[in-house]
All heavy atoms as TSV, in Angstrom:
chain	resi	resn	atom	element	x	y	z
A	1	MET	N	N	20.354	-28.567	-84.869
A	1	MET	CA	C	19.276	-28.003	-84.113
A	1	MET	C	C	19.309	-28.622	-82.744
A	1	MET	O	O	19.369	-29.855	-82.597
A	1	MET	CB	C	17.901	-28.295	-84.758
A	1	MET	CG	C	16.771	-27.789	-83.939
A	1	MET	SD	S	15.118	-28.438	-84.486
A	1	MET	CE	C	15.153	-29.965	-83.689
A	2	GLN	N	N	19.181	-27.744	-81.737
A	2	GLN	CA	C	19.071	-28.248	-80.299
A	2	GLN	C	C	17.618	-28.739	-80.177
A	2	GLN	O	O	16.713	-28.163	-80.655
A	2	GLN	CB	C	19.497	-27.197	-79.401
A	2	GLN	CG	C	21.010	-26.982	-79.376
A	2	GLN	CD	C	21.249	-26.036	-78.205
A	2	GLN	OE1	O	21.000	-24.894	-78.337
A	2	GLN	NE2	N	21.912	-26.474	-77.192
A	3	LYS	N	N	17.496	-29.713	-79.299
A	3	LYS	CA	C	16.169	-30.248	-78.940
A	3	LYS	C	C	15.892	-29.843	-77.536
A	3	LYS	O	O	16.767	-29.878	-76.607
A	3	LYS	CB	C	16.033	-31.685	-79.154
A	3	LYS	CG	C	15.956	-32.110	-80.612
A	3	LYS	CD	C	15.655	-33.543	-80.768
A	3	LYS	CE	C	14.152	-33.686	-80.439
A	3	LYS	NZ	N	13.488	-34.764	-81.077
A	4	ILE	N	N	14.648	-29.625	-77.198
A	4	ILE	CA	C	14.248	-29.389	-75.877
A	4	ILE	C	C	13.987	-30.739	-75.166
A	4	ILE	O	O	13.337	-31.541	-75.761
A	4	ILE	CB	C	12.971	-28.501	-75.885
A	4	ILE	CG1	C	13.196	-27.181	-76.574
A	4	ILE	CG2	C	12.479	-28.204	-74.423
A	4	ILE	CD1	C	14.177	-26.228	-76.007
A	5	GLU	N	N	14.423	-30.820	-73.998
A	5	GLU	CA	C	14.241	-31.991	-73.177
A	5	GLU	C	C	13.528	-31.593	-71.876
A	5	GLU	O	O	13.745	-30.505	-71.387
A	5	GLU	CB	C	15.554	-32.693	-72.758
A	5	GLU	CG	C	16.376	-33.060	-74.026
A	5	GLU	CD	C	15.818	-34.280	-74.811
A	5	GLU	OE1	O	15.029	-35.061	-74.210
A	5	GLU	OE2	O	16.164	-34.447	-75.988
A	6	LYS	N	N	12.655	-32.452	-71.318
A	6	LYS	CA	C	11.890	-32.097	-70.137
A	6	LYS	C	C	12.799	-31.814	-69.007
A	6	LYS	O	O	12.406	-31.164	-68.110
A	6	LYS	CB	C	10.802	-33.103	-69.882
A	6	LYS	CG	C	11.257	-34.494	-69.636
A	6	LYS	CD	C	10.127	-35.420	-69.464
A	6	LYS	CE	C	10.485	-36.855	-69.447
A	6	LYS	NZ	N	9.334	-37.716	-69.349
A	7	GLU	N	N	13.959	-32.372	-68.884
A	7	GLU	CA	C	14.842	-32.162	-67.762
A	7	GLU	C	C	15.550	-30.826	-67.870
A	7	GLU	O	O	16.303	-30.454	-66.904
A	7	GLU	CB	C	16.005	-33.364	-67.773
A	7	GLU	CG	C	15.386	-34.719	-67.510
A	7	GLU	CD	C	14.923	-35.426	-68.863
A	7	GLU	OE1	O	15.168	-34.821	-70.030
A	7	GLU	OE2	O	14.280	-36.395	-68.754
A	8	MET	N	N	15.550	-30.185	-68.940
A	8	MET	CA	C	16.259	-28.907	-69.145
A	8	MET	C	C	15.669	-27.810	-68.174
A	8	MET	O	O	14.430	-27.785	-67.900
A	8	MET	CB	C	16.081	-28.340	-70.617
A	8	MET	CG	C	16.685	-29.132	-71.624
A	8	MET	SD	S	16.525	-28.425	-73.250
A	8	MET	CE	C	17.813	-27.151	-73.232
A	9	LEU	N	N	16.568	-27.015	-67.746
A	9	LEU	CA	C	16.173	-25.892	-66.971
A	9	LEU	C	C	15.380	-24.838	-67.789
A	9	LEU	O	O	15.622	-24.792	-69.046
A	9	LEU	CB	C	17.289	-25.111	-66.343
A	9	LEU	CG	C	18.106	-25.895	-65.313
A	9	LEU	CD1	C	19.293	-25.038	-64.765
A	9	LEU	CD2	C	17.347	-26.429	-64.191
A	10	ILE	N	N	14.342	-24.156	-67.335
A	10	ILE	CA	C	13.613	-23.294	-68.063
A	10	ILE	C	C	14.437	-22.290	-68.794
A	10	ILE	O	O	14.260	-22.065	-69.928
A	10	ILE	CB	C	12.551	-22.559	-67.201
A	10	ILE	CG1	C	11.484	-23.669	-66.692
A	10	ILE	CG2	C	11.815	-21.474	-67.939
A	10	ILE	CD1	C	10.626	-23.072	-65.649
A	11	MET	N	N	15.345	-21.662	-68.045
A	11	MET	CA	C	16.137	-20.581	-68.650
A	11	MET	C	C	17.173	-21.143	-69.763
A	11	MET	O	O	17.414	-20.521	-70.730
A	11	MET	CB	C	16.964	-19.914	-67.595
A	11	MET	CG	C	16.086	-19.173	-66.542
A	11	MET	SD	S	14.751	-18.097	-67.345
A	11	MET	CE	C	15.811	-16.789	-67.977
A	12	ASP	N	N	17.592	-22.399	-69.586
A	12	ASP	CA	C	18.424	-22.902	-70.612
A	12	ASP	C	C	17.575	-23.208	-71.960
A	12	ASP	O	O	18.065	-22.991	-73.015
A	12	ASP	CB	C	18.933	-24.296	-70.192
A	12	ASP	CG	C	19.993	-24.171	-69.105
A	12	ASP	OD1	O	20.501	-23.072	-68.867
A	12	ASP	OD2	O	20.331	-25.159	-68.386
A	13	ALA	N	N	16.386	-23.640	-71.737
A	13	ALA	CA	C	15.476	-23.839	-72.982
A	13	ALA	C	C	15.264	-22.511	-73.644
A	13	ALA	O	O	15.296	-22.446	-74.773
A	13	ALA	CB	C	14.104	-24.498	-72.619
A	14	LEU	N	N	14.984	-21.479	-72.812
A	14	LEU	CA	C	14.679	-20.153	-73.414
A	14	LEU	C	C	15.896	-19.508	-74.066
A	14	LEU	O	O	15.882	-18.664	-74.873
A	14	LEU	CB	C	14.076	-19.157	-72.364
A	14	LEU	CG	C	12.757	-19.629	-71.871
A	14	LEU	CD1	C	12.178	-18.663	-70.904
A	14	LEU	CD2	C	11.720	-19.792	-73.076
A	15	GLY	N	N	17.144	-19.948	-73.602
A	15	GLY	CA	C	18.312	-19.460	-74.137
A	15	GLY	C	C	18.541	-20.060	-75.484
A	15	GLY	O	O	19.268	-19.429	-76.364
A	16	ILE	N	N	17.914	-21.149	-75.879
A	16	ILE	CA	C	18.028	-21.683	-77.226
A	16	ILE	C	C	17.228	-20.730	-78.172
A	16	ILE	O	O	17.636	-20.417	-79.243
A	16	ILE	CB	C	17.416	-23.096	-77.279
A	16	ILE	CG1	C	18.351	-24.027	-76.473
A	16	ILE	CG2	C	17.204	-23.605	-78.763
A	16	ILE	CD1	C	17.881	-25.411	-76.236
A	17	ASP	N	N	16.023	-20.318	-77.792
A	17	ASP	CA	C	15.161	-19.420	-78.597
A	17	ASP	C	C	14.134	-18.857	-77.704
A	17	ASP	O	O	13.312	-19.558	-77.155
A	17	ASP	CB	C	14.614	-20.263	-79.720
A	17	ASP	CG	C	13.968	-19.352	-80.875
A	17	ASP	OD1	O	13.278	-18.343	-80.510
A	17	ASP	OD2	O	14.099	-19.734	-82.020
A	18	SER	N	N	14.113	-17.522	-77.604
A	18	SER	CA	C	13.089	-16.868	-76.877
A	18	SER	C	C	11.754	-16.882	-77.427
A	18	SER	O	O	10.752	-16.588	-76.775
A	18	SER	CB	C	13.612	-15.344	-76.568
A	18	SER	OG	O	13.514	-14.697	-77.771
A	19	GLY	N	N	11.609	-17.313	-78.673
A	19	GLY	CA	C	10.351	-17.533	-79.266
A	19	GLY	C	C	9.553	-18.663	-78.669
A	19	GLY	O	O	8.358	-18.871	-78.962
A	20	LEU	N	N	10.202	-19.375	-77.713
A	20	LEU	CA	C	9.445	-20.419	-77.047
A	20	LEU	C	C	8.531	-19.963	-75.973
A	20	LEU	O	O	7.732	-20.667	-75.487
A	20	LEU	CB	C	10.504	-21.475	-76.340
A	20	LEU	CG	C	11.387	-22.214	-77.362
A	20	LEU	CD1	C	12.480	-22.943	-76.708
A	20	LEU	CD2	C	10.496	-23.237	-78.212
A	21	ILE	N	N	8.713	-18.618	-75.553
A	21	ILE	CA	C	7.895	-18.076	-74.574
A	21	ILE	C	C	6.440	-18.167	-74.819
A	21	ILE	O	O	5.633	-18.638	-74.042
A	21	ILE	CB	C	8.384	-16.581	-74.159
A	21	ILE	CG1	C	9.655	-16.694	-73.571
A	21	ILE	CG2	C	7.337	-15.883	-73.348
A	21	ILE	CD1	C	10.325	-15.257	-73.350
A	22	PRO	N	N	5.886	-17.779	-76.015
A	22	PRO	CA	C	4.543	-17.845	-76.259
A	22	PRO	C	C	3.920	-19.265	-76.181
A	22	PRO	O	O	2.774	-19.471	-75.809
A	22	PRO	CB	C	4.347	-17.293	-77.731
A	22	PRO	CG	C	5.599	-16.423	-77.884
A	22	PRO	CD	C	6.668	-17.099	-77.092
A	23	ILE	N	N	4.799	-20.264	-76.580
A	23	ILE	CA	C	4.375	-21.714	-76.482
A	23	ILE	C	C	4.156	-21.984	-75.028
A	23	ILE	O	O	3.093	-22.643	-74.692
A	23	ILE	CB	C	5.404	-22.583	-77.136
A	23	ILE	CG1	C	5.414	-22.245	-78.637
A	23	ILE	CG2	C	4.995	-24.034	-76.928
A	23	ILE	CD1	C	6.582	-22.861	-79.364
A	24	MET	N	N	5.136	-21.608	-74.137
A	24	MET	CA	C	4.940	-21.831	-72.685
A	24	MET	C	C	3.678	-21.168	-72.220
A	24	MET	O	O	2.906	-21.803	-71.457
A	24	MET	CB	C	6.148	-21.382	-71.940
A	24	MET	CG	C	7.406	-22.141	-72.163
A	24	MET	SD	S	8.867	-21.447	-71.337
A	24	MET	CE	C	8.397	-21.709	-69.617
A	25	GLN	N	N	3.406	-19.953	-72.662
A	25	GLN	CA	C	2.158	-19.219	-72.245
A	25	GLN	C	C	1.025	-20.007	-72.689
A	25	GLN	O	O	0.040	-20.080	-71.914
A	25	GLN	CB	C	2.263	-17.785	-72.829
A	25	GLN	CG	C	3.297	-16.926	-72.119
A	25	GLN	CD	C	3.363	-15.614	-72.744
A	25	GLN	OE1	O	3.334	-15.367	-74.037
A	25	GLN	NE2	N	3.381	-14.551	-71.909
A	26	GLU	N	N	0.964	-20.484	-73.891
A	26	GLU	CA	C	-0.191	-21.244	-74.415
A	26	GLU	C	C	-0.503	-22.412	-73.536
A	26	GLU	O	O	-1.683	-22.815	-73.468
A	26	GLU	CB	C	-0.014	-21.692	-75.774
A	26	GLU	CG	C	0.023	-20.512	-76.826
A	26	GLU	CD	C	0.517	-20.959	-78.277
A	26	GLU	OE1	O	0.586	-22.237	-78.475
A	26	GLU	OE2	O	0.754	-20.079	-79.023
A	27	HIS	N	N	0.496	-22.976	-72.937
A	27	HIS	CA	C	0.355	-24.225	-72.143
A	27	HIS	C	C	0.146	-23.802	-70.677
A	27	HIS	O	O	-0.066	-24.694	-69.866
A	27	HIS	CB	C	1.602	-25.128	-72.256
A	27	HIS	CG	C	1.587	-25.828	-73.583
A	27	HIS	ND1	N	1.064	-27.105	-73.683
A	27	HIS	CD2	C	2.122	-25.567	-74.707
A	27	HIS	CE1	C	1.219	-27.534	-74.899
A	27	HIS	NE2	N	1.827	-26.614	-75.549
A	28	GLY	N	N	-0.023	-22.577	-70.356
A	28	GLY	CA	C	-0.237	-22.163	-68.994
A	28	GLY	C	C	0.998	-21.999	-68.064
A	28	GLY	O	O	0.842	-21.934	-66.885
A	29	LEU	N	N	2.165	-21.894	-68.694
A	29	LEU	CA	C	3.341	-21.629	-67.876
A	29	LEU	C	C	3.805	-20.202	-68.078
A	29	LEU	O	O	4.022	-19.694	-69.123
A	29	LEU	CB	C	4.569	-22.608	-68.383
A	29	LEU	CG	C	4.312	-24.071	-68.084
A	29	LEU	CD1	C	5.504	-24.855	-68.659
A	29	LEU	CD2	C	4.087	-24.304	-66.688
A	30	GLN	N	N	3.860	-19.461	-66.954
A	30	GLN	CA	C	4.411	-18.141	-66.966
A	30	GLN	C	C	5.733	-18.103	-66.263
A	30	GLN	O	O	6.213	-17.022	-65.901
A	30	GLN	CB	C	3.445	-17.241	-66.214
A	30	GLN	CG	C	2.021	-17.341	-66.729
A	30	GLN	CD	C	1.915	-16.833	-68.207
A	30	GLN	OE1	O	2.539	-15.826	-68.603
A	30	GLN	NE2	N	1.040	-17.479	-68.927
A	31	CYS	N	N	6.356	-19.203	-66.106
A	31	CYS	CA	C	7.636	-19.413	-65.229
A	31	CYS	C	C	8.840	-18.595	-65.780
A	31	CYS	O	O	9.713	-18.421	-65.026
A	31	CYS	CB	C	7.968	-20.849	-65.144
A	31	CYS	SG	S	6.579	-21.886	-64.516
A	32	PHE	N	N	8.715	-18.229	-66.981
A	32	PHE	CA	C	9.978	-17.492	-67.494
A	32	PHE	C	C	10.284	-16.193	-66.782
A	32	PHE	O	O	11.421	-15.709	-66.773
A	32	PHE	CB	C	9.837	-17.154	-69.003
A	32	PHE	CG	C	8.430	-16.571	-69.399
A	32	PHE	CD1	C	8.438	-15.268	-69.324
A	32	PHE	CD2	C	7.437	-17.365	-69.738
A	32	PHE	CE1	C	7.159	-14.621	-69.648
A	32	PHE	CE2	C	6.205	-16.757	-70.048
A	32	PHE	CZ	C	6.079	-15.420	-69.970
A	33	GLY	N	N	9.240	-15.625	-66.188
A	33	GLY	CA	C	9.476	-14.405	-65.334
A	33	GLY	C	C	9.690	-14.681	-63.922
A	33	GLY	O	O	9.997	-13.705	-63.196
A	34	CYS	N	N	9.650	-15.859	-63.455
A	34	CYS	CA	C	9.782	-16.266	-62.049
A	34	CYS	C	C	11.288	-16.368	-61.705
A	34	CYS	O	O	11.978	-17.014	-62.477
A	34	CYS	CB	C	9.056	-17.541	-61.759
A	34	CYS	SG	S	9.126	-18.128	-60.141
A	35	PRO	N	N	11.666	-15.811	-60.611
A	35	PRO	CA	C	13.129	-15.949	-60.172
A	35	PRO	C	C	13.514	-17.390	-60.010
A	35	PRO	O	O	14.689	-17.726	-60.268
A	35	PRO	CB	C	13.137	-15.282	-58.840
A	35	PRO	CG	C	11.979	-14.302	-58.830
A	35	PRO	CD	C	10.978	-14.979	-59.752
A	36	SER	N	N	12.598	-18.322	-59.685
A	36	SER	CA	C	13.017	-19.702	-59.509
A	36	SER	C	C	13.214	-20.436	-60.802
A	36	SER	O	O	13.638	-21.566	-60.897
A	36	SER	CB	C	11.954	-20.455	-58.642
A	36	SER	OG	O	10.817	-20.499	-59.301
A	37	ALA	N	N	12.876	-19.785	-61.989
A	37	ALA	CA	C	12.991	-20.410	-63.235
A	37	ALA	C	C	14.475	-20.712	-63.565
A	37	ALA	O	O	14.679	-21.603	-64.369
A	37	ALA	CB	C	12.459	-19.414	-64.330
A	38	ARG	N	N	15.381	-20.061	-62.978
A	38	ARG	CA	C	16.760	-20.330	-63.221
A	38	ARG	C	C	17.142	-21.735	-62.705
A	38	ARG	O	O	18.062	-22.379	-63.278
A	38	ARG	CB	C	17.605	-19.289	-62.563
A	38	ARG	CG	C	17.458	-17.968	-63.142
A	38	ARG	CD	C	18.602	-17.053	-62.830
A	38	ARG	NE	N	18.421	-15.658	-63.326
A	38	ARG	CZ	C	18.591	-15.284	-64.560
A	38	ARG	NH1	N	19.025	-16.192	-65.404
A	38	ARG	NH2	N	18.338	-14.136	-64.944
A	39	GLY	N	N	16.463	-22.259	-61.775
A	39	GLY	CA	C	16.826	-23.583	-61.184
A	39	GLY	C	C	15.749	-24.595	-61.333
A	39	GLY	O	O	15.854	-25.678	-60.786
A	40	LYS	N	N	14.684	-24.252	-62.105
A	40	LYS	CA	C	13.511	-25.211	-62.190
A	40	LYS	C	C	13.488	-25.856	-63.625
A	40	LYS	O	O	13.611	-25.132	-64.579
A	40	LYS	CB	C	12.261	-24.480	-61.946
A	40	LYS	CG	C	11.000	-25.370	-61.800
A	40	LYS	CD	C	9.792	-24.680	-61.576
A	40	LYS	CE	C	9.708	-24.400	-59.984
A	40	LYS	NZ	N	8.410	-23.887	-59.612
A	41	SER	N	N	13.320	-27.132	-63.621
A	41	SER	CA	C	13.249	-27.795	-64.906
A	41	SER	C	C	11.861	-27.535	-65.508
A	41	SER	O	O	10.924	-27.263	-64.824
A	41	SER	CB	C	13.531	-29.334	-64.796
A	41	SER	OG	O	12.446	-29.933	-64.131
A	42	LEU	N	N	11.770	-27.756	-66.861
A	42	LEU	CA	C	10.520	-27.688	-67.507
A	42	LEU	C	C	9.558	-28.703	-66.954
A	42	LEU	O	O	8.340	-28.473	-66.761
A	42	LEU	CB	C	10.714	-27.974	-69.092
A	42	LEU	CG	C	11.368	-26.816	-69.845
A	42	LEU	CD1	C	11.760	-27.299	-71.189
A	42	LEU	CD2	C	10.393	-25.638	-69.949
A	43	GLU	N	N	10.082	-29.973	-66.724
A	43	GLU	CA	C	9.236	-30.982	-66.087
A	43	GLU	C	C	8.645	-30.568	-64.732
A	43	GLU	O	O	7.463	-30.800	-64.434
A	43	GLU	CB	C	10.018	-32.323	-65.942
A	43	GLU	CG	C	9.240	-33.353	-65.569
A	43	GLU	CD	C	10.029	-34.665	-65.567
A	43	GLU	OE1	O	11.280	-34.697	-65.327
A	43	GLU	OE2	O	9.337	-35.689	-65.908
A	44	MET	N	N	9.483	-30.029	-63.903
A	44	MET	CA	C	8.977	-29.569	-62.563
A	44	MET	C	C	7.881	-28.486	-62.703
A	44	MET	O	O	7.036	-28.450	-61.918
A	44	MET	CB	C	10.132	-29.081	-61.655
A	44	MET	CG	C	11.077	-30.305	-61.315
A	44	MET	SD	S	10.212	-31.639	-60.336
A	44	MET	CE	C	9.591	-30.706	-59.003
A	45	ALA	N	N	8.196	-27.540	-63.520
A	45	ALA	CA	C	7.226	-26.455	-63.757
A	45	ALA	C	C	5.943	-26.932	-64.281
A	45	ALA	O	O	4.866	-26.617	-63.863
A	45	ALA	CB	C	7.839	-25.355	-64.730
A	46	ALA	N	N	6.002	-27.952	-65.215
A	46	ALA	CA	C	4.734	-28.493	-65.777
A	46	ALA	C	C	4.035	-29.225	-64.691
A	46	ALA	O	O	2.782	-29.118	-64.642
A	46	ALA	CB	C	5.158	-29.406	-66.893
A	47	LEU	N	N	4.734	-30.002	-63.902
A	47	LEU	CA	C	4.055	-30.790	-62.873
A	47	LEU	C	C	3.381	-29.786	-61.928
A	47	LEU	O	O	2.243	-30.001	-61.417
A	47	LEU	CB	C	5.111	-31.644	-62.104
A	47	LEU	CG	C	4.587	-32.422	-60.909
A	47	LEU	CD1	C	3.625	-33.517	-61.461
A	47	LEU	CD2	C	5.749	-33.084	-60.226
A	48	HIS	N	N	4.084	-28.704	-61.490
A	48	HIS	CA	C	3.517	-27.677	-60.635
A	48	HIS	C	C	2.224	-27.045	-61.107
A	48	HIS	O	O	1.369	-26.730	-60.420
A	48	HIS	CB	C	4.585	-26.657	-60.253
A	48	HIS	CG	C	4.162	-25.681	-59.346
A	48	HIS	ND1	N	4.079	-25.837	-57.912
A	48	HIS	CD2	C	3.783	-24.364	-59.457
A	48	HIS	CE1	C	3.643	-24.769	-57.353
A	48	HIS	NE2	N	3.470	-23.862	-58.365
A	49	HIS	N	N	2.181	-26.860	-62.415
A	49	HIS	CA	C	1.000	-26.123	-63.073
A	49	HIS	C	C	0.068	-27.124	-63.788
A	49	HIS	O	O	-0.717	-26.641	-64.604
A	49	HIS	CB	C	1.634	-25.132	-64.044
A	49	HIS	CG	C	2.348	-24.009	-63.330
A	49	HIS	ND1	N	1.771	-23.076	-62.636
A	49	HIS	CD2	C	3.644	-23.739	-63.271
A	49	HIS	CE1	C	2.578	-22.202	-62.175
A	49	HIS	NE2	N	3.849	-22.638	-62.500
A	50	ASN	N	N	0.200	-28.416	-63.554
A	50	ASN	CA	C	-0.664	-29.325	-64.131
A	50	ASN	C	C	-0.692	-29.288	-65.742
A	50	ASN	O	O	-1.735	-29.264	-66.425
A	50	ASN	CB	C	-2.151	-29.262	-63.670
A	50	ASN	CG	C	-2.258	-29.605	-62.210
A	50	ASN	OD1	O	-1.547	-30.600	-61.775
A	50	ASN	ND2	N	-2.937	-28.904	-61.394
A	51	VAL	N	N	0.476	-29.198	-66.273
A	51	VAL	CA	C	0.656	-29.076	-67.688
A	51	VAL	C	C	1.180	-30.411	-68.237
A	51	VAL	O	O	2.073	-31.080	-67.602
A	51	VAL	CB	C	1.646	-27.967	-68.061
A	51	VAL	CG1	C	2.051	-27.963	-69.504
A	51	VAL	CG2	C	1.089	-26.653	-67.686
A	52	ASP	N	N	0.694	-30.843	-69.342
A	52	ASP	CA	C	1.090	-32.100	-69.963
A	52	ASP	C	C	2.524	-31.926	-70.558
A	52	ASP	O	O	2.682	-31.169	-71.631
A	52	ASP	CB	C	0.251	-32.527	-71.141
A	52	ASP	CG	C	0.602	-33.860	-71.787
A	52	ASP	OD1	O	1.763	-34.151	-71.940
A	52	ASP	OD2	O	-0.446	-34.634	-72.104
A	53	ILE	N	N	3.570	-32.369	-69.939
A	53	ILE	CA	C	4.987	-32.129	-70.310
A	53	ILE	C	C	5.226	-32.632	-71.702
A	53	ILE	O	O	6.009	-31.947	-72.474
A	53	ILE	CB	C	5.917	-32.621	-69.206
A	53	ILE	CG1	C	7.392	-32.227	-69.645
A	53	ILE	CG2	C	5.867	-34.165	-69.178
A	53	ILE	CD1	C	7.661	-30.692	-69.568
A	54	ASP	N	N	4.762	-33.745	-72.031
A	54	ASP	CA	C	5.004	-34.293	-73.399
A	54	ASP	C	C	4.495	-33.401	-74.507
A	54	ASP	O	O	5.065	-33.185	-75.560
A	54	ASP	CB	C	4.428	-35.700	-73.527
A	54	ASP	CG	C	5.224	-36.740	-72.522
A	54	ASP	OD1	O	6.382	-36.563	-72.397
A	54	ASP	OD2	O	4.432	-37.558	-72.044
A	55	GLU	N	N	3.211	-32.913	-74.319
A	55	GLU	CA	C	2.649	-31.941	-75.255
A	55	GLU	C	C	3.480	-30.683	-75.396
A	55	GLU	O	O	3.740	-30.223	-76.477
A	55	GLU	CB	C	1.240	-31.572	-74.770
A	55	GLU	CG	C	0.173	-32.166	-75.696
A	55	GLU	CD	C	-1.230	-31.627	-75.241
A	55	GLU	OE1	O	-1.494	-30.445	-75.211
A	55	GLU	OE2	O	-2.033	-32.513	-74.938
A	56	LEU	N	N	3.838	-30.221	-74.227
A	56	LEU	CA	C	4.703	-28.979	-74.187
A	56	LEU	C	C	6.031	-29.155	-74.997
A	56	LEU	O	O	6.317	-28.301	-75.815
A	56	LEU	CB	C	4.954	-28.508	-72.727
A	56	LEU	CG	C	5.935	-27.408	-72.562
A	56	LEU	CD1	C	5.399	-26.111	-73.223
A	56	LEU	CD2	C	6.305	-27.232	-71.136
A	57	ILE	N	N	6.742	-30.128	-74.646
A	57	ILE	CA	C	7.983	-30.509	-75.318
A	57	ILE	C	C	7.827	-30.695	-76.781
A	57	ILE	O	O	8.617	-30.231	-77.637
A	57	ILE	CB	C	8.700	-31.781	-74.669
A	57	ILE	CG1	C	8.958	-31.503	-73.220
A	57	ILE	CG2	C	9.957	-32.156	-75.396
A	57	ILE	CD1	C	9.855	-30.400	-72.918
A	58	ASN	N	N	6.699	-31.446	-77.237
A	58	ASN	CA	C	6.408	-31.664	-78.604
A	58	ASN	C	C	6.256	-30.310	-79.363
A	58	ASN	O	O	6.799	-30.078	-80.449
A	58	ASN	CB	C	5.286	-32.532	-78.859
A	58	ASN	CG	C	5.585	-33.905	-78.528
A	58	ASN	OD1	O	6.700	-34.447	-78.498
A	58	ASN	ND2	N	4.514	-34.773	-78.202
A	59	ASP	N	N	5.487	-29.456	-78.746
A	59	ASP	CA	C	5.200	-28.096	-79.339
A	59	ASP	C	C	6.500	-27.217	-79.422
A	59	ASP	O	O	6.660	-26.576	-80.435
A	59	ASP	CB	C	4.038	-27.355	-78.497
A	59	ASP	CG	C	2.695	-28.053	-78.775
A	59	ASP	OD1	O	2.565	-28.915	-79.636
A	59	ASP	OD2	O	1.754	-27.541	-78.151
A	60	MET	N	N	7.268	-27.288	-78.282
A	60	MET	CA	C	8.381	-26.468	-78.463
A	60	MET	C	C	9.476	-27.013	-79.398
A	60	MET	O	O	9.959	-26.216	-80.237
A	60	MET	CB	C	9.153	-26.553	-76.948
A	60	MET	CG	C	8.299	-25.832	-75.902
A	60	MET	SD	S	8.984	-26.053	-74.316
A	60	MET	CE	C	10.016	-24.637	-74.086
A	61	ASN	N	N	9.578	-28.270	-79.621
A	61	ASN	CA	C	10.434	-28.856	-80.545
A	61	ASN	C	C	9.965	-28.633	-82.006
A	61	ASN	O	O	10.763	-28.361	-82.921
A	61	ASN	CB	C	10.744	-30.294	-80.279
A	61	ASN	CG	C	11.808	-30.426	-79.200
A	61	ASN	OD1	O	12.790	-29.711	-79.103
A	61	ASN	ND2	N	11.580	-31.390	-78.350
A	62	ALA	N	N	8.562	-28.662	-82.176
A	62	ALA	CA	C	8.044	-28.446	-83.457
A	62	ALA	C	C	8.377	-26.927	-83.864
A	62	ALA	O	O	8.718	-26.705	-85.099
A	62	ALA	CB	C	6.490	-28.702	-83.366
A	63	PHE	N	N	8.252	-26.085	-82.908
A	63	PHE	CA	C	8.636	-24.631	-83.200
A	63	PHE	C	C	10.118	-24.571	-83.649
A	63	PHE	O	O	10.367	-23.833	-84.612
A	63	PHE	CB	C	8.389	-23.793	-81.982
A	63	PHE	CG	C	8.984	-22.384	-82.089
A	63	PHE	CD1	C	8.189	-21.444	-82.717
A	63	PHE	CD2	C	10.219	-22.038	-81.534
A	63	PHE	CE1	C	8.658	-20.098	-82.834
A	63	PHE	CE2	C	10.649	-20.751	-81.620
A	63	PHE	CZ	C	9.923	-19.855	-82.285
A	64	LEU	N	N	10.958	-25.244	-82.922
A	64	LEU	CA	C	12.311	-25.133	-83.322
A	64	LEU	C	C	12.687	-25.712	-84.603
A	64	LEU	O	O	13.645	-25.315	-85.302
A	64	LEU	CB	C	13.244	-25.811	-82.271
A	64	LEU	CG	C	13.228	-25.022	-80.943
A	64	LEU	CD1	C	13.992	-25.908	-79.881
A	64	LEU	CD2	C	13.807	-23.702	-80.919
A	65	GLU	N	N	11.914	-26.659	-85.138
A	65	GLU	CA	C	12.176	-27.247	-86.445
A	65	GLU	C	C	11.843	-26.393	-87.573
A	65	GLU	O	O	12.274	-26.670	-88.619
A	65	GLU	CB	C	11.349	-28.566	-86.520
A	65	GLU	CG	C	11.913	-29.709	-85.660
A	65	GLU	CD	C	11.102	-31.007	-85.682
A	65	GLU	OE1	O	10.197	-31.064	-86.582
A	65	GLU	OE2	O	11.357	-31.909	-84.849
A	66	LYS	N	N	11.028	-25.321	-87.352
A	66	LYS	CA	C	10.621	-24.461	-88.370
A	66	LYS	C	C	11.704	-23.504	-88.759
A	66	LYS	O	O	12.476	-23.087	-88.007
A	66	LYS	CB	C	9.308	-23.676	-87.990
A	66	LYS	CG	C	8.225	-24.551	-87.838
A	66	LYS	CD	C	6.922	-23.802	-87.553
A	66	LYS	CE	C	5.713	-24.806	-87.386
A	66	LYS	NZ	N	4.557	-24.079	-86.932
């Protein structure tokens, strides 16, 4: 199983499993539709949107474990 890391680009994370989109939405990130998502890390997006990156990463990895 691949793990999500905060340094990963948004599009790389979504390439692992598109089921991560609703988790991002729950945390207030809509970046998957943004053109800059191809070059923005999850950490940078979280910082920009005042999202707790550790919570986001934990929830994304918990989803992947199922």
